[in-house]
C-alpha positions in Angstrom: -3.0 -0.3 -9.6 -3.0 1.2 -6.1 -2.2 4.5 -5.1 -2.0 3.8 -1.2 1.4 4.0 0.3 3.5 1.6 2.5 5.5 2.6 5.1 7.6 -0.7 6.4 8.4 -0.1 10.1 10.8 -1.9 12.6 13.5 -1.9 10.2 16.9 -2.9 12.0 19.1 -3.9 8.9 20.3 -2.0 5.6 19.1 -4.8 3.4 15.4 -5.1 4.7 15.8 -1.1 4.2 17.1 -1.5 1.1 14.8 -4.1 -0.4 11.4 -2.3 0.9 12.6 1.0 -0.8 13.2 -1.1 -4.1 9.9 -2.4 -4.0 8.4 1.1 -3.9 8.3 1.8 0.0 7.2 5.4 1.0 9.0 5.1 4.2 10.8 3.0 6.5 10.5 3.2 10.7 13.1 2.8 12.9 12.0 2.1 16.3 13.9 4.3 19.1 12.0 2.5 22.3 14.1 0.3 24.4 11.3 -1.7 25.6 10.6 -3.1 21.6 12.0 -5.8 20.4 12.5 -3.9 17.1 14.5 -1.0 18.9 17.6 0.5 17.4 20.4 2.5 19.0 21.1 5.8 17.3 24.3 5.3 16.0 23.2 2.1 14.5 20.5 4.1 12.9 22.7 6.7 11.8 25.3 4.1 10.2 22.0 2.6 8.4 20.3 6.0 7.0 23.5 7.2 5.5 23.8 4.1 3.3 20.2 5.0 1.9 18.9 7.3 -1.0 19.3 10.7 0.1 15.7 11.3 -0.2 14.3 8.5 1.7 11.4 9.1 4.0 13.3 7.5 7.2 10.7 8.0 10.1 12.0 8.0 14.2 9.3 6.2 16.1 9.6 7.6 19.9 7.5 6.5 23.0 6.6 9.4 25.4 10.0 10.8 25.3 11.2 14.5 25.9 11.1 16.6 22.9 14.8 17.6 23.6 15.3 14.2 23.4 13.4 13.1 20.2 15.0 16.5 18.4 18.5 15.3 19.5 18.0 11.6 18.0 16.5 13.2 14.4 19.3 15.4 14.1 22.0 13.3 14.6 20.7 10.2 13.1 19.5 12.4 10.3 15.6 11.5 10.1 13.6 13.2 7.7 10.3 12.0 9.7 9.0 11.7 13.4 6.6 9.2 14.7 5.1 10.1 18.2 3.5 6.6 19.4 2.6 7.4 23.0 0.8 10.2 24.9 2.2 12.9 23.7 0.1 16.3 24.2 -0.7 18.3 21.0 2.1 21.1 22.7 4.8 18.6 22.1 3.8 17.2 18.7 3.7 20.9 17.6 7.3 21.4 18.7 8.6 18.6 16.6 11.0 19.7 14.0 11.0 17.1 10.9 9.8 17.1 7.4 7.2 14.5 8.4 5.4 14.1 11.7 3.0 11.5 12.5 1.2 11.4 15.6 0.2 7.5 16.4 -3.0 6.8 18.3 -4.3 3.7 19.8 -7.5 2.4 19.0 -9.6 0.7 21.6 -13.1 0.6 22.6 -14.6 4.0 22.8 -12.2 5.6 20.7 -13.2 8.9 19.9 -12.2 10.0 16.0 -12.6 13.6 17.0 -9.5 13.3 19.2 -7.1 13.5 16.2 -8.5 17.3 15.3 -6.7 18.2 18.4 -3.0 17.8 16.9 -1.3 19.8 14.5 0.5 17.1 12.6 1.0 15.8 8.9 0.0 12.4 8.8 -2.1 10.6 12.0 -1.7 6.6 12.2 -3.7 4.6 14.1 -2.6 0.9 15.6 -4.1 -1.2 17.9 -4.7 -0.6 21.7 -3.3 -3.6 23.9 -3.0 -2.6 27.8 0.8 -2.2 28.6 2.1 -2.4 24.7 2.3 1.0 23.1 2.7 -1.0 19.7 3.7 -4.2 17.4 0.8 -5.8 18.4 0.5 -7.6 15.3 -3.3 -7.3 15.8 -6.1 -5.3 13.7 -8.9 -3.0 15.4 -12.0 -1.8 14.2 -11.4 -0.4 10.8 -14.8 1.4 10.6 -12.9 3.7 13.2 -9.9 4.2 10.8 -12.6 5.2 8.1 -14.2 7.7 10.3 -10.5 9.1 10.7 -9.4 8.8 7.4 -12.5 11.0 6.4 -11.4 13.8 8.7 -7.3 13.6 7.9 -4.3 11.9 5.8 -4.3 8.8 8.0 -2.0 5.8 8.4 -3.5 2.4 9.1 -1.3 -0.3 11.3 -1.8 -3.1 13.5 -1.7 -6.4 12.2 -1.6 -5.7 8.3 0.2 -7.8 6.1 0.0 -10.0 2.6 -3.4 -11.8 4.1 -5.4 -8.4 4.8 -3.7 -5.3 3.1 -6.3 -5.1 0.5 -8.8 -5.8 2.9 -7.7 -2.8 4.8 -7.0 -0.4 1.9 -10.8 -1.2 0.8 -12.2 -0.8 4.1 -10.6 2.4 5.3 -9.3 4.4 2.2 -6.0 5.3 3.9 -3.2 7.5 2.8 -0.7 4.6 3.8 -0.4 1.2 5.4 2.2 0.5 7.7 3.7 -3.0 8.1 5.9 -4.5 10.4 5.2 -7.8 12.2 3.4 -9.5 9.5 6.2 -9.1 6.9 9.3 -10.6 9.6 10.8 -13.9 10.1 11.7 -12.6 13.4 11.2 -9.3 15.3 13.3 -6.8 13.7 14.3 -9.2 11.0 12.1 -8.8 7.8 11.0 -11.5 5.7 12.2 -10.7 2.0 9.7 -13.2 0.3 7.0 -11.8 2.4 7.8 -8.2 1.6 7.8 -8.8 -2.0 4.3 -10.7 -1.6 2.7 -7.5 0.1 3.8 -5.0 -2.4 3.1 -7.5 -5.1 -0.4 -7.6 -4.1 -0.9 -4.1 -3.3 0.1 -3.3 -6.5 3.2 -0.9 -6.3 
């Protein structure tokens, strides 16, 4: 049995969140980035989170928003986690108050694994760099880089992970968790329940 955790991101519907949690998801991700096709409004997110078990690790994903704005959404929605997915400074990351703070890094050519050491956060997340797109590319990156980071810090690996390559990603990186989104969808923000179930079966949760 695998001990890796699964974060199911880009959640916009209660039924998708509920299934992910029933299957054994460690966390669900709610995206508060208006340019994302998986974006959710704070009020809709609040209603969704209210219907989930109280111990759910609901993670709000933000891209280059002021700390005060992030904190306001966290408090209004009732989020337990925050994922900062932009160019936030170490000081901005340290200023966030949540039970779990995740700093995301986009990995492209020349990425320095030592960069993650500058940030005080609970977890780091690695996603694929693509110019002009902060995340949700559906593309993988060099997992050898992810392994180098995972050897330094508890790491979540994202970017194009789904049933077809989840085990390969886990074997290559030995991550704290994998993050899945586009590869378990029927359309942006709508999870494919069959693919989601297949993923959890393959990973062994």
